[in-house]
N, CA and C atoms as a LAMMPS dump frame, in Angstrom:
ITEM: TIMESTEP
0
ITEM: NUMBER OF ATOMS
591
ITEM: BOX BOUNDS ff ff ff
-5.0000000000000000e+02 5.0000000000000000e+02
-5.0000000000000000e+02 5.0000000000000000e+02
-5.0000000000000000e+02 5.0000000000000000e+02
ITEM: ATOMS id mol type element x y z
1 1 1 N -31.061 72.535 -1.671
2 1 2 C -31.844 72.075 -2.401
3 1 3 C -33.145 71.445 -2.02
4 2 1 N -34.165 71.249 -2.21
5 2 2 C -35.42 71.091 -1.477
6 2 3 C -35.755 69.403 -1.686
7 3 1 N -36.639 69.32 -0.97
8 3 2 C -36.848 67.613 -0.916
9 3 3 C -37.33 67.4 -2.216
10 4 1 N -37.866 67.89 -3.255
11 4 2 C -38.353 67.362 -4.639
12 4 3 C -36.804 67.348 -5.347
13 5 1 N -36.07 68.151 -5.117
14 5 2 C -34.639 68.131 -6.129
15 5 3 C -34.024 66.934 -5.985
16 6 1 N -33.923 66.821 -4.332
17 6 2 C -33.083 65.457 -3.854
18 6 3 C -33.758 64.188 -4.331
19 7 1 N -35.036 64.241 -4.448
20 7 2 C -35.951 62.737 -5.095
21 7 3 C -35.499 62.973 -6.691
22 8 1 N -35.55 63.841 -7.29
23 8 2 C -35.061 63.89 -8.589
24 8 3 C -34.024 63.284 -8.849
25 9 1 N -32.701 63.686 -8.221
26 9 2 C -31.722 63.283 -8.498
27 9 3 C -31.51 62.129 -8.104
28 10 1 N -32.256 61.383 -7.084
29 10 2 C -32.12 59.699 -6.902
30 10 3 C -32.558 58.987 -8.235
31 11 1 N -33.799 59.659 -8.572
32 11 2 C -34.45 58.768 -9.979
33 11 3 C -33.45 59.149 -11.221
34 12 1 N -32.939 60.222 -11.354
35 12 2 C -31.842 60.231 -12.451
36 12 3 C -30.866 59.236 -12.328
37 13 1 N -30.307 59.328 -10.942
38 13 2 C -29.122 58.077 -10.898
39 13 3 C -29.608 56.783 -10.986
40 14 1 N -30.796 56.174 -10.666
41 14 2 C -31.238 54.984 -10.844
42 14 3 C -31.548 54.593 -11.81
43 15 1 N -31.967 55.723 -12.722
44 15 2 C -32.419 55.399 -14.165
45 15 3 C -31.038 55.141 -15.006
46 16 1 N -30.147 55.736 -14.671
47 16 2 C -28.789 55.781 -14.983
48 16 3 C -28.073 54.64 -14.721
49 17 1 N -28.307 54.102 -14.086
50 17 2 C -27.657 52.49 -13.354
51 17 3 C -28.344 51.347 -14.275
52 18 1 N -29.924 51.79 -14.412
53 18 2 C -30.811 50.573 -15.016
54 18 3 C -30.102 50.479 -16.565
55 19 1 N -29.759 51.826 -17.187
56 19 2 C -29.416 52.015 -18.369
57 19 3 C -28.062 51.064 -19.014
58 20 1 N -27.263 51.424 -17.464
59 20 2 C -26.034 50.811 -17.721
60 20 3 C -26.113 49.14 -17.618
61 21 1 N -26.798 48.943 -16.855
62 21 2 C -27.049 47.453 -16.607
63 21 3 C -27.613 46.945 -17.886
64 22 1 N -28.558 47.665 -18.464
65 22 2 C -29.13 47.1 -19.637
66 22 3 C -28.159 46.846 -20.91
67 23 1 N -27.245 47.47 -20.7
68 23 2 C -26.045 47.483 -21.515
69 23 3 C -25.201 46.208 -21.783
70 24 1 N -25.136 45.717 -20.206
71 24 2 C -24.451 44.361 -20.05
72 24 3 C -25.035 43.093 -20.777
73 25 1 N -24.259 42.334 -21.257
74 25 2 C -24.367 41.138 -22.083
75 25 3 C -23.022 40.613 -22.201
76 26 1 N -23.482 39.161 -23.227
77 26 2 C -22.604 38.003 -23.202
78 26 3 C -20.967 39.102 -23.774
79 27 1 N -19.861 38.577 -23.927
80 27 2 C -18.879 39.054 -24.126
81 27 3 C -18.892 38.88 -25.731
82 28 1 N -18.119 39.873 -26.483
83 28 2 C -18.121 39.716 -28.184
84 28 3 C -17.672 38.375 -28.563
85 29 1 N -16.7 38.049 -27.65
86 29 2 C -15.914 36.693 -28.215
87 29 3 C -16.853 35.373 -27.85
88 30 1 N -17.756 35.538 -26.936
89 30 2 C -18.892 34.323 -26.888
90 30 3 C -20.075 34.553 -27.576
91 31 1 N -20.149 35.021 -28.747
92 31 2 C -21.081 35.281 -29.304
93 31 3 C -21.014 34.877 -30.84
94 32 1 N -19.845 34.153 -31.108
95 32 2 C -19.489 33.866 -32.182
96 32 3 C -20.62 32.481 -32.814
97 33 1 N -20.831 32.28 -34.107
98 33 2 C -21.906 31.28 -34.437
99 33 3 C -21.011 29.61 -34.189
100 34 1 N -19.715 29.624 -34.484
101 34 2 C -19.094 28.234 -34.096
102 34 3 C -18.95 28.297 -32.592
103 35 1 N -19.12 26.963 -31.953
104 35 2 C -19.068 26.71 -30.593
105 35 3 C -17.526 26.308 -30.431
106 36 1 N -17.029 26.08 -29.164
107 36 2 C -15.611 26.233 -28.733
108 36 3 C -15.564 24.677 -28.281
109 37 1 N -14.622 23.963 -28.722
110 37 2 C -14.71 22.488 -28.347
111 37 3 C -14.665 22.663 -26.636
112 38 1 N -15.209 21.665 -26.275
113 38 2 C -15.163 21.173 -24.664
114 38 3 C -14.255 20.408 -24.455
115 39 1 N -13.874 20.343 -23.341
116 39 2 C -12.714 19.66 -22.902
117 39 3 C -13.28 18.353 -22.196
118 40 1 N -12.673 17.227 -22.068
119 40 2 C -13.434 15.67 -21.726
120 40 3 C -12.489 15.491 -20.708
121 41 1 N -12.743 14.917 -19.688
122 41 2 C -12.324 14.508 -18.729
123 41 3 C -11.96 12.726 -19.315
124 42 1 N -10.605 12.706 -18.614
125 42 2 C -10.047 11.219 -19.185
126 42 3 C -9.312 10.709 -17.71
127 43 1 N -9.815 9.363 -17.618
128 43 2 C -9.549 8.746 -16.493
129 43 3 C -8.071 8.268 -16.258
130 44 1 N -7.559 8.823 -15.496
131 44 2 C -6.103 8.347 -15.328
132 44 3 C -5.785 7.191 -14.322
133 45 1 N -5.534 6.104 -14.648
134 45 2 C -5.269 5.02 -13.948
135 45 3 C -4.573 5.174 -12.98
136 46 1 N -4.964 4.716 -11.597
137 46 2 C -4.343 5.247 -10.383
138 46 3 C -2.991 4.304 -10.337
139 47 1 N -1.686 4.715 -10.437
140 47 2 C -0.451 3.881 -10.405
141 47 3 C -0.557 2.879 -9.236
142 48 1 N -0.018 1.418 -9.471
143 48 2 C -0.099 0.529 -8.872
144 48 3 C 1.388 0.341 -7.726
145 49 1 N 1.34 0.398 -6.694
146 49 2 C 2.228 0.288 -5.857
147 49 3 C 3.321 -0.798 -5.713
148 50 1 N 4.479 -0.577 -5.577
149 50 2 C 5.328 -1.803 -5.795
150 50 3 C 6.598 -1.898 -4.911
151 51 1 N 6.405 -2.597 -3.7
152 51 2 C 7.277 -2.438 -2.708
153 51 3 C 8.678 -3.286 -3.09
154 52 1 N 8.565 -3.911 -4.303
155 52 2 C 9.886 -4.261 -4.654
156 52 3 C 10.39 -3.834 -6.074
157 53 1 N 9.803 -2.417 -6.348
158 53 2 C 10.27 -1.79 -7.551
159 53 3 C 11.866 -1.728 -7.457
160 54 1 N 12.509 -1.495 -6.173
161 54 2 C 13.665 -1.317 -6.361
162 54 3 C 14.668 -2.507 -6.406
163 55 1 N 14.167 -3.716 -6.107
164 55 2 C 14.705 -4.89 -6.309
165 55 3 C 14.601 -5.426 -5.231
166 56 1 N 14.497 -4.824 -3.773
167 56 2 C 14.314 -5.52 -2.621
168 56 3 C 13.74 -4.531 -1.575
169 57 1 N 13.306 -5.149 -0.262
170 57 2 C 12.751 -3.992 0.574
171 57 3 C 13.129 -4.359 1.703
172 58 1 N 13.283 -3.848 2.799
173 58 2 C 13.499 -4.207 4.249
174 58 3 C 12.47 -3.607 4.992
175 59 1 N 12.088 -4.46 6.288
176 59 2 C 10.975 -4.217 7.046
177 59 3 C 11.578 -4.474 8.707
178 60 1 N 11.335 -3.57 9.429
179 60 2 C 11.594 -3.568 11.046
180 60 3 C 10.02 -4.263 11.598
181 61 1 N 9.984 -5.201 12.244
182 61 2 C 8.708 -5.574 12.807
183 61 3 C 8.88 -5.93 14.437
184 62 1 N 7.623 -5.437 15.1
185 62 2 C 7.825 -5.58 16.533
186 62 3 C 6.917 -6.542 16.907
187 63 1 N 7.032 -7.146 17.661
188 63 2 C 6.135 -8.358 18.243
189 63 3 C 6.515 -8.632 19.807
190 64 1 N 5.695 -7.716 20.917
191 64 2 C 6.204 -7.776 22.24
192 64 3 C 7.896 -6.959 22.418
193 65 1 N 8.393 -8.052 22.92
194 65 2 C 10.118 -7.767 23.295
195 65 3 C 10.75 -8.267 21.802
196 66 1 N 10.142 -8.766 20.936
197 66 2 C 10.999 -9.04 19.85
198 66 3 C 11.134 -8.312 18.675
199 67 1 N 12.138 -7.658 18.129
200 67 2 C 11.861 -6.946 16.549
201 67 3 C 12.995 -7.819 15.612
202 68 1 N 12.166 -8.036 14.782
203 68 2 C 12.445 -8.897 13.76
204 68 3 C 12.734 -8.133 12.531
205 69 1 N 13.826 -8.229 11.772
206 69 2 C 14.269 -7.697 10.479
207 69 3 C 14.282 -8.324 9.469
208 70 1 N 13.285 -8.19 8.584
209 70 2 C 13.238 -9.139 7.3
210 70 3 C 13.558 -8.437 5.836
211 71 1 N 14.41 -9.06 5.299
212 71 2 C 14.385 -8.359 3.926
213 71 3 C 13.687 -9.317 2.826
214 72 1 N 13.09 -8.672 2.035
215 72 2 C 12.378 -9.341 1.02
216 72 3 C 13.046 -9.097 -0.4
217 73 1 N 13.044 -10.074 -1.441
218 73 2 C 13.236 -9.924 -2.869
219 73 3 C 13.013 -10.737 -3.754
220 74 1 N 12.978 -10.675 -4.854
221 74 2 C 12.958 -11.578 -5.85
222 74 3 C 13.987 -12.131 -6.96
223 75 1 N 14.043 -13.123 -7.271
224 75 2 C 14.887 -13.706 -8.418
225 75 3 C 14.35 -13.307 -9.504
226 76 1 N 12.978 -13.193 -9.677
227 76 2 C 12.353 -12.808 -10.9
228 76 3 C 12.239 -11.282 -11.129
229 77 1 N 12.75 -11.11 -12.27
230 77 2 C 12.562 -9.544 -12.666
231 77 3 C 11.252 -9.054 -12.592
232 78 1 N 11.08 -7.565 -12.462
233 78 2 C 9.846 -7.309 -12.075
234 78 3 C 8.991 -7.052 -13.388
235 79 1 N 9.912 -6.826 -14.444
236 79 2 C 8.883 -6.956 -15.801
237 79 3 C 8.468 -8.387 -16.188
238 80 1 N 8.757 -9.568 -15.316
239 80 2 C 8.382 -10.774 -15.73
240 80 3 C 7.372 -11.13 -14.524
241 81 1 N 6.89 -10.135 -13.802
242 81 2 C 5.836 -10.694 -12.885
243 81 3 C 4.635 -10.637 -13.569
244 82 1 N 4.084 -11.426 -14.426
245 82 2 C 2.757 -11.531 -14.963
246 82 3 C 1.901 -12.359 -14.107
247 83 1 N 0.526 -12.11 -14.444
248 83 2 C -0.391 -13.075 -13.863
249 83 3 C -0.155 -14.42 -13.581
250 84 1 N 0.308 -14.952 -15.007
251 84 2 C -0.027 -16.385 -14.985
252 84 3 C 1.649 -16.711 -14.728
253 85 1 N 2.552 -16.172 -14.781
254 85 2 C 3.808 -16.736 -14.437
255 85 3 C 3.913 -16.975 -12.426
256 86 1 N 4.867 -17.903 -12.107
257 86 2 C 5.039 -18.519 -10.749
258 86 3 C 6.31 -17.799 -10.185
259 87 1 N 6.025 -16.989 -9.347
260 87 2 C 6.725 -15.524 -8.768
261 87 3 C 7.238 -15.718 -7.876
262 88 1 N 8.519 -15.869 -7.512
263 88 2 C 9.216 -16.311 -6.164
264 88 3 C 9.48 -15.197 -5.211
265 89 1 N 9.316 -15.352 -3.904
266 89 2 C 9.555 -14.447 -2.969
267 89 3 C 10.434 -14.808 -1.992
268 90 1 N 11.847 -14.234 -1.736
269 90 2 C 12.55 -14.81 -1.123
270 90 3 C 12.698 -13.678 0.433
271 91 1 N 12.67 -14.456 1.342
272 91 2 C 12.928 -13.827 2.86
273 91 3 C 14.224 -14.224 3.486
274 92 1 N 14.747 -12.948 4.344
275 92 2 C 15.821 -13.363 5.195
276 92 3 C 15.459 -12.826 6.632
277 93 1 N 15.272 -13.297 7.716
278 93 2 C 15.077 -12.954 8.846
279 93 3 C 16.045 -13.084 10.18
280 94 1 N 15.921 -12.249 11.12
281 94 2 C 16.7 -12.17 12.284
282 94 3 C 16.287 -11.279 13.066
283 95 1 N 16.395 -11.727 14.436
284 95 2 C 15.601 -10.994 15.413
285 95 3 C 16.872 -10.397 16.431
286 96 1 N 16.423 -9.258 17.352
287 96 2 C 16.95 -8.919 18.643
288 96 3 C 15.497 -9.132 19.711
289 97 1 N 16.269 -9.019 20.871
290 97 2 C 15.169 -9.07 21.941
291 97 3 C 15.606 -8.138 23.036
292 98 1 N 14.547 -7.635 23.65
293 98 2 C 14.922 -6.645 24.691
294 98 3 C 13.814 -6.882 26.117
295 99 1 N 14.465 -6.792 27.166
296 99 2 C 15.84 -6.776 27.592
297 99 3 C 16.738 -7.791 27.035
298 100 1 N 17.954 -7.691 26.506
299 100 2 C 18.808 -8.764 25.821
300 100 3 C 19.703 -9.501 27.069
301 101 1 N 19.048 -10.385 27.837
302 101 2 C 19.397 -10.893 29.039
303 101 3 C 19.96 -12.424 28.905
304 102 1 N 20.137 -12.449 27.695
305 102 2 C 20.593 -14.075 27.233
306 102 3 C 19.591 -15.103 26.641
307 103 1 N 18.421 -14.858 26.899
308 103 2 C 17.359 -15.466 26.347
309 103 3 C 17.312 -15.636 24.848
310 104 1 N 17.027 -16.819 24.093
311 104 2 C 16.654 -17.207 22.834
312 104 3 C 15.554 -16.892 22.18
313 105 1 N 15.415 -16.556 21.059
314 105 2 C 14.555 -16.436 20.387
315 105 3 C 14.257 -17.519 18.946
316 106 1 N 13.223 -18.015 18.89
317 106 2 C 12.971 -19.198 18.008
318 106 3 C 11.842 -18.791 17.046
319 107 1 N 11.939 -19.231 15.621
320 107 2 C 10.73 -19.112 14.882
321 107 3 C 10.064 -20.375 14.856
322 108 1 N 8.572 -20.157 14.914
323 108 2 C 8.24 -21.574 15.118
324 108 3 C 7.523 -22.066 14.017
325 109 1 N 6.874 -20.708 13.193
326 109 2 C 6.275 -21.093 11.86
327 109 3 C 5.913 -19.418 11.163
328 110 1 N 6.381 -19.632 9.795
329 110 2 C 6.186 -18.426 9.024
330 110 3 C 5.302 -19.038 8.026
331 111 1 N 4.48 -18.061 7.528
332 111 2 C 3.541 -18.317 6.465
333 111 3 C 3.529 -16.85 5.604
334 112 1 N 2.852 -17.414 4.222
335 112 2 C 2.581 -16.426 3.336
336 112 3 C 1.161 -16.484 2.678
337 113 1 N 0.287 -15.391 2.374
338 113 2 C -0.957 -15.793 1.636
339 113 3 C -0.951 -14.589 0.977
340 114 1 N -1.068 -14.869 -0.638
341 114 2 C -0.898 -13.974 -1.863
342 114 3 C -2.613 -13.817 -2.051
343 115 1 N -2.714 -12.212 -1.967
344 115 2 C -4.053 -11.829 -2.192
345 115 3 C -4.369 -10.865 -3.796
346 116 1 N -4.448 -11.643 -4.792
347 116 2 C -4.329 -10.65 -6.013
348 116 3 C -5.469 -9.347 -6.03
349 117 1 N -5.392 -8.639 -6.736
350 117 2 C -6.029 -7.221 -6.862
351 117 3 C -6.286 -6.908 -8.393
352 118 1 N -7.509 -6.795 -8.654
353 118 2 C -7.633 -6.008 -9.856
354 118 3 C -8.074 -4.6 -10.004
355 119 1 N -8.307 -3.853 -11.151
356 119 2 C -8.688 -2.482 -10.832
357 119 3 C -9.944 -2.245 -10.107
358 120 1 N -11.046 -3.24 -9.874
359 120 2 C -11.977 -2.963 -9.175
360 120 3 C -12.016 -3.511 -7.917
361 121 1 N -10.695 -4.017 -7.491
362 121 2 C -10.715 -4.389 -6.01
363 121 3 C -9.869 -5.737 -5.765
364 122 1 N -10.007 -6.386 -4.332
365 122 2 C -9.45 -7.605 -4.425
366 122 3 C -9.886 -8.948 -4.659
367 123 1 N -9.1 -9.652 -5.265
368 123 2 C -9.661 -11.11 -5.545
369 123 3 C -9.78 -12.222 -4.826
370 124 1 N -9.974 -13.349 -5.119
371 124 2 C -9.658 -14.619 -4.006
372 124 3 C -8.531 -14.641 -3.919
373 125 1 N -8.196 -14.729 -2.353
374 125 2 C -6.797 -15.128 -2.178
375 125 3 C -6.241 -16.533 -2.537
376 126 1 N -5.007 -16.957 -2.698
377 126 2 C -4.385 -18.123 -3.019
378 126 3 C -4.313 -18.73 -1.924
379 127 1 N -4.231 -20.09 -1.814
380 127 2 C -3.943 -21.065 -0.539
381 127 3 C -2.559 -20.532 -0.105
382 128 1 N -2.785 -20.276 1.69
383 128 2 C -1.806 -20.17 2.182
384 128 3 C -0.349 -21.187 2.126
385 129 1 N 0.784 -20.615 2.061
386 129 2 C 1.974 -21.427 2.119
387 129 3 C 2.574 -21.218 3.335
388 130 1 N 2.799 -22.21 4.063
389 130 2 C 3.348 -22.413 5.612
390 130 3 C 4.808 -23.343 5.735
391 131 1 N 5.418 -22.745 6.355
392 131 2 C 6.877 -23.245 6.512
393 131 3 C 6.638 -23.339 8.373
394 132 1 N 6.626 -24.568 8.848
395 132 2 C 6.324 -24.824 10.189
396 132 3 C 7.65 -25.381 10.247
397 133 1 N 8.578 -25.259 11.747
398 133 2 C 9.563 -25.874 12.521
399 133 3 C 9.425 -27.08 12.369
400 134 1 N 10.483 -27.599 11.806
401 134 2 C 10.698 -29.661 12.108
402 134 3 C 11.779 -29.897 13.384
403 135 1 N 11.998 -28.706 14.258
404 135 2 C 12.45 -28.927 15.188
405 135 3 C 11.838 -28.377 16.415
406 136 1 N 12.359 -28.745 17.443
407 136 2 C 11.543 -27.993 18.58
408 136 3 C 12.713 -27.219 19.392
409 137 1 N 12.522 -26.213 19.863
410 137 2 C 11.058 -25.488 20.052
411 137 3 C 11.002 -24.436 18.594
412 138 1 N 11.965 -24.339 17.563
413 138 2 C 11.841 -23.796 16.615
414 138 3 C 13.263 -23.359 16.017
415 139 1 N 12.992 -22.593 14.8
416 139 2 C 14.127 -22.34 14.188
417 139 3 C 14.888 -21.217 15.335
418 140 1 N 16.361 -21.074 15.567
419 140 2 C 16.699 -20.13 16.395
420 140 3 C 17.187 -18.962 15.185
421 141 1 N 16.608 -17.716 15.456
422 141 2 C 16.674 -16.3 14.83
423 141 3 C 17.432 -15.614 15.434
424 142 1 N 17.843 -15.53 16.485
425 142 2 C 18.563 -14.487 17.257
426 142 3 C 19.793 -14.274 16.73
427 143 1 N 19.742 -12.711 16.353
428 143 2 C 21.046 -12.424 15.617
429 143 3 C 22.47 -12.749 16.361
430 144 1 N 23.399 -13.609 16.025
431 144 2 C 23.442 -13.403 14.219
432 144 3 C 22.897 -14.428 13.421
433 145 1 N 22.022 -15.557 14.091
434 145 2 C 21.282 -16.24 13.397
435 145 3 C 20.191 -16.117 12.945
436 146 1 N 19.859 -16.443 11.453
437 146 2 C 18.889 -16.147 10.876
438 146 3 C 18.284 -17.148 9.876
439 147 1 N 17.052 -16.72 9.305
440 147 2 C 16.026 -17.695 8.866
441 147 3 C 15.887 -17.403 7.528
442 148 1 N 16.013 -18.231 6.316
443 148 2 C 15.731 -17.842 5.12
444 148 3 C 14.948 -18.791 4.528
445 149 1 N 14.068 -18.143 3.538
446 149 2 C 13.074 -19.016 2.907
447 149 3 C 12.673 -18.323 1.539
448 150 1 N 12.1 -19.07 0.786
449 150 2 C 11.524 -18.703 -0.57
450 150 3 C 10.043 -19.246 -0.585
451 151 1 N 9.28 -18.812 -0.913
452 151 2 C 7.698 -18.742 -1.197
453 151 3 C 7.18 -18.529 -2.576
454 152 1 N 6.485 -19.219 -3.333
455 152 2 C 6.228 -18.84 -4.712
456 152 3 C 4.798 -18.508 -5.007
457 153 1 N 4.589 -17.379 -5.681
458 153 2 C 3.141 -16.797 -5.796
459 153 3 C 2.909 -17.601 -7.141
460 154 1 N 1.478 -18.27 -7.101
461 154 2 C 1.204 -19.005 -8.364
462 154 3 C 0.661 -17.99 -9.123
463 155 1 N -0.086 -18.813 -10.149
464 155 2 C -0.649 -17.807 -11.31
465 155 3 C -2.136 -17.299 -10.596
466 156 1 N -2.559 -15.836 -10.931
467 156 2 C -3.655 -15.244 -10.576
468 156 3 C -4.439 -14.675 -11.68
469 157 1 N -5.846 -14.458 -11.446
470 157 2 C -6.481 -14.121 -12.567
471 157 3 C -5.935 -13.13 -13.585
472 158 1 N -6.177 -13.151 -14.966
473 158 2 C -5.481 -12.483 -16.136
474 158 3 C -5.836 -10.744 -15.478
475 159 1 N -6.733 -10.688 -15.174
476 159 2 C -7.024 -9.138 -14.826
477 159 3 C -6.594 -8.433 -13.497
478 160 1 N -5.536 -9.245 -12.657
479 160 2 C -5.241 -8.914 -11.87
480 160 3 C -4.027 -7.873 -11.933
481 161 1 N -3.922 -6.765 -11.224
482 161 2 C -2.877 -5.457 -11.598
483 161 3 C -1.753 -5.815 -10.407
484 162 1 N -2.023 -6.252 -9.056
485 162 2 C -1.133 -6.558 -8.186
486 162 3 C -1.452 -7.647 -7.379
487 163 1 N -0.498 -7.81 -6.341
488 163 2 C -0.426 -8.905 -5.392
489 163 3 C -0.099 -8.517 -4.233
490 164 1 N -1.25 -8.811 -3.296
491 164 2 C -0.365 -8.018 -1.86
492 164 3 C -0.092 -9.734 -1.059
493 165 1 N 1.101 -9.543 -0.458
494 165 2 C 1.543 -10.537 -0.013
495 165 3 C 1.723 -10.676 1.417
496 166 1 N 0.782 -11.352 2.477
497 166 2 C 0.63 -11.302 3.68
498 166 3 C 1.663 -12.173 4.202
499 167 1 N 2.383 -12.051 5.214
500 167 2 C 3.176 -12.657 5.941
501 167 3 C 2.776 -12.877 7.514
502 168 1 N 3.032 -13.966 8.051
503 168 2 C 3.045 -13.852 9.758
504 168 3 C 4.375 -14.879 9.969
505 169 1 N 4.661 -14.55 10.947
506 169 2 C 5.614 -14.923 11.728
507 169 3 C 5.354 -15.213 13.364
508 170 1 N 5.476 -16.461 13.437
509 170 2 C 5.142 -16.995 14.968
510 170 3 C 6.704 -17.134 15.626
511 171 1 N 7.012 -16.376 16.893
512 171 2 C 7.973 -16.322 17.384
513 171 3 C 7.761 -17.092 19.022
514 172 1 N 8.949 -18.163 19.405
515 172 2 C 8.855 -18.37 21.078
516 172 3 C 10.096 -17.967 21.668
517 173 1 N 9.832 -17.103 22.601
518 173 2 C 11.044 -16.237 23.436
519 173 3 C 11.005 -16.814 24.613
520 174 1 N 12.267 -17.663 25.08
521 174 2 C 12.586 -18.197 26.215
522 174 3 C 12.464 -17.04 27.444
523 175 1 N 11.679 -17.338 28.334
524 175 2 C 11.046 -16.571 29.585
525 175 3 C 11.945 -16.041 30.253
526 176 1 N 13.335 -17.147 30.596
527 176 2 C 14.668 -16.801 31.226
528 176 3 C 15.902 -17.465 30.169
529 177 1 N 16.845 -17.286 30.511
530 177 2 C 18.062 -17.631 29.627
531 177 3 C 18.139 -19.315 29.937
532 178 1 N 17.902 -19.793 30.619
533 178 2 C 17.761 -21.014 31.225
534 178 3 C 16.419 -21.854 31.342
535 179 1 N 15.55 -21.042 30.867
536 179 2 C 14.3 -21.672 30.909
537 179 3 C 13.7 -22.538 29.812
538 180 1 N 12.927 -23.529 30.04
539 180 2 C 12.249 -24.237 29.088
540 180 3 C 10.837 -23.952 28.867
541 181 1 N 10.418 -22.519 29.205
542 181 2 C 9.316 -22.288 29.118
543 181 3 C 9.649 -21.099 28.233
544 182 1 N 8.379 -20.643 27.37
545 182 2 C 8.542 -19.784 26.296
546 182 3 C 7.298 -18.974 26.098
547 183 1 N 7.379 -17.902 25.734
548 183 2 C 6.356 -16.713 25.27
549 183 3 C 6.037 -16.942 23.637
550 184 1 N 4.986 -16.995 23.507
551 184 2 C 4.659 -16.723 21.817
552 184 3 C 4.223 -15.235 21.542
553 185 1 N 5.136 -14.979 20.592
554 185 2 C 4.675 -13.435 20.134
555 185 3 C 4.652 -13.656 18.408
556 186 1 N 3.423 -12.848 17.797
557 186 2 C 3.182 -12.957 16.103
558 186 3 C 3.702 -11.728 16.002
559 187 1 N 4.311 -11.519 14.777
560 187 2 C 4.743 -10.524 13.971
561 187 3 C 3.838 -10.483 12.626
562 188 1 N 3.35 -9.691 11.966
563 188 2 C 2.698 -9.739 10.629
564 188 3 C 3.147 -8.659 9.686
565 189 1 N 2.795 -8.745 8.487
566 189 2 C 3.636 -7.859 7.463
567 189 3 C 2.844 -7.824 6.13
568 190 1 N 2.802 -7.106 5.35
569 190 2 C 2.015 -6.965 4.025
570 190 3 C 3.219 -6.268 2.874
571 191 1 N 3.362 -6.97 1.652
572 191 2 C 4.101 -6.01 0.787
573 191 3 C 3.363 -6.437 -0.28
574 192 1 N 3.371 -5.229 -1.227
575 192 2 C 2.454 -5.373 -2.269
576 192 3 C 3.654 -4.993 -3.822
577 193 1 N 3.238 -5.943 -4.657
578 193 2 C 3.82 -6.214 -5.816
579 193 3 C 3.063 -5.985 -7.075
580 194 1 N 3.238 -5.091 -8.127
581 194 2 C 2.74 -4.736 -9.33
582 194 3 C 2.928 -5.83 -10.349
583 195 1 N 1.872 -6.186 -10.869
584 195 2 C 2.109 -7.431 -11.989
585 195 3 C 1.777 -6.56 -13.182
586 196 1 N 2.677 -6.901 -14.386
587 196 2 C 2.654 -6.608 -15.666
588 196 3 C 1.922 -7.221 -16.357
589 197 1 N 1.413 -6.526 -17.653
590 197 2 C 0.489 -7.149 -18.44
591 197 3 C 1.09 -8.226 -19.754
């Protein structure tokens, strides 16, 4: 085949390709006169976490040589945790210390601050509640001795969907089993409870 013949064959193939491309168009089912309904996105609200959804929760907190085991629960059922209700939260706390050489652990102070949140973010916190020890050096909380207390979460704004309970525990640890000197350790924790409308 000569140079001219090969060039003609290329032109023929190119023309055929152009013809095939010209035949492409919308699929028949896309050319109807009616319009297909478009799907609209619906915002799905983010589920509110609830650390007390099972009725109670337990945390292990570490502060230096102290490990505190804290149980949280409420005597008010979760379906009654409404923004306007007085919502009790109970705690029971005991500690261990390492090394366990016979020194004692005392709870000097426990506090709770409730911070409500709405769908748009955190709201103003409620006034902190504090239980400061009335004995020196504090409440003995070394296992098997324990500390129990109930804090009450007061009314929050009507648009609140949850409340974060921020706890702080101040411990005094004997430096030696017979010492009157103490080291201070602080443990913090936060639990979130959903509110019902």
